[in-house]
N, C-alpha and C positions, 0 to 999 in steps of 0.2 A: 326220680331223676331221669331214669331211662325213658319214661313216657314223655317227659318234657323234651328231651333230646330228639326223639322220634317225631314229635309234633313240630318242632322247629325245623327239622330236616324236611318234613313233608311240606310245610308252608313255603320254605325256601325253594323247593323244587317247583311248586306251582307258580310262584312269582317269577322264577327265571324262565319259564316257558313263554315263548312269544309266537305270534302268528305273523312272521315276516313274509313279505312277498319276494321270494327268491326267484332268480332268473338263471337259466342255463345258457351260456353263450356257446354257439356252435361254430360260427364263422368269424374270421378275423380280417384285419387290414381294411380294404375298401368296402368289404361287404360283411354284414354281421346279422345274425339271426339270434335273438335272445328269447327263449320260450319263457313265458311268464304264467303265473298261476291264475291270471284272469282269463285265460283261454286265448289271449292275443299274442302275436309274435312281433317283436321289434325287428324290422328289416332295414338294412342299409345297403343301398346299391344304386344302379343306374336305371332310370325310367325313360321309356319312350312310348308314345301313342301315335300311331300312323296308320291310316287306311283301315279304320275300325278294328285295330288290334293293339292291345296294350301289353307291354312286357316290363318286368322288373328283373334285372340281372344282378345277382350278388356274386361274390367271388366263388361260391360253391354251387350255386343253383340258379336256374332260370325259371321264373314263374310267369304264367299267363295272369293278367290282372283282370278281375271281374269289372266289366264296364258298368259303372253306376255313377251316381252323383258325386261321390268322393273322388272317383277316378278323374272325372271331368274337372273337378276343383284342382286336383294335383296337376293336371295337364295345363290348366290356365296359369298356375303358379310357375310352371316350368317354361312356358313359351317365351318369356323375356330373355332367357338364357340360351335359346336355340338360334344358331345361325342358319341351319337348314331344318326342314321338317323332320328329318330322320335322326337328328342329333339326340344323344342320350344325356340326361341331366341327373347328377347325383342327388339322391333323396334319402330321407329317413322317415319311415312310416310304421304304424302299428296296424296289424291286420290279422285276419283269420286265414290260415292255410288249409285249403280243402283239396281233396283228390279230384283229378279230372274225371268227368263222367265217362264211363266205359263206351267205347265206340267212337269217341270224338278224337280228332287230331289235335296235336299240341303237346305241351310239356306235361309231365306227370302230375304237377301240382299247380293250383291257382291260388292267388291271394286276393281276398276281399279287403280293400282298404277301409279301415274304420277311423283312423286318426292320422293326420299329416303332422309330422314332427318338424321337419326341416327340408327346405329345397335349397341346394347350393349351386353356385356358378361352376360350370365345368372347368377343369384345369386346362388352360390353353397350351401347356407344354406336353400334354398327353396326346400322342400321335398314334392312335390305334384304330383309325377310321379306314375302312376299305370301301373304295368307290368302284362301281361297275359302270361300264359304258365307255363310249369313245368320244366324250365331249372334250374338246380342246380349246 
């Protein structure tokens, strides 16, 4: 009887084990980074591409964006929501976070966009734009 009980307990233990894809959320509110077991990170923030520089700003971090085909695809999806070329557009993407090469200027980390999840229209009530210059 004892052996049967141990056998049932062992089988139940193996059946209850799962290989779930868990995520660890690091940021909240408007920006979110969820680290996933597939090596990609879910990032939610504001994106801008201007003058050969692409940036993704979350609530906790600013990333330089690797300029590649996916980045250009994201820029094309964001263009309809921009009133000016320097406007930032809320996006949700999956990508690889990589450290900046030593000796280069810029933010400490870069993100290589692998998948575009969502591109949203900017909130018109959000007034955090700083304009430089004396245009009147």
